[in-house]
N, C-alpha and C positions, 0 to 999 in steps of 0.2 A: 207407653200406656195410652190406650184410647178407649173411651166409653161413649156409647150413643144411647140416649133416652128419647122417647117420643110421647106425645099426648095429642088427643084430638082438641081442636080449637086453638085459639091464639095464646101466645106466651105471656103477654103483660099481666103482672100480678102473680105469676106462678114461678118466677125465676128462682125463688128460694124455697119453694114448697116441694120437697122431694117426693111426697106422697102422691102428687099429681102426675108423676112421670113414670113410664114403664121402661125398664132397661131392655134394649134390643141387642146390644153388643158390648162385650168387654174383653179386651185382650191386653196382655202385658208385652206383646211384641207385634210389630208391623214392619213391613218392608216397603221402602220407597222405590218408585220407578220414575225416573225423569222429574224428580221433585214433587211427585204426587203420591198419595196413598190410596189404595183401593182396599175396601174391607168386604170380606165375604160374610154376610150376616148368617148367624147360626139358624135362624128361623125367619120365615117370611113375615112381613108386616103388611097387612091388607088395609089399604086406604080407600075410603069411599069416594067415588067421583064427585066433583064439585063440592068438596068439603075442605076445611082448613085443618092442617096438622102442624104441630111445632116439634122441632128436634133440638135436643140439648146435647152438644158435642163437647166432651171433656178430653183434652189431649195434652200429653207431654211431648208430642212429636214436634219437630222443628218447623212448624208451619202454623199460621193463624190468619184469620180474617178479622180485621179490627174495624171498629165503627168510624175511626177517623178516615179510613179509606173508602168504606162503603157505609154511609149512615143508615141507621135503623129504618126499615121500611123500603130500602132500595131494592129494586128487582135486580138480582145478581145474575141469574141464569134462567133460561126458559127453553123447554122442549115442547113437543106436541102434547105431552102428557103431564108436564109438571112446571110450575113456576116456583122459583127459589128466591125468597126475600131474606135480606139480612135482618137478624134480630139484635139482641143485646150481647155485649161481651162482658164476661165476669172474670175475676181473678182466680176463682176456685169453684168447686162443685157445690152448688146450692147455697153457698155462703160467700161473704166478701162483698166488696162494693161493685156496683154496676157501672159500666163505662158507657 
């Protein structure tokens, strides 16, 4: 199972507020290729240039990125169009303790 939510702006303070997030993707099956998962979003998400967006990924897939490896705020990946910073890790969807 994998779910992807997004919101405009930063994530701090909204990790447990489900009403602030919009679901972009929900599947009960996903196929791995070389240890990675690619998701075909059902609809496009339009992001304004030079704006900040947050994504909340919930997964029961056998992969994760934890804060002990990449502390919150660490630049994880960068392309010409996007910078991806690590946020918080949680034990479950919008509830549970923050790591």
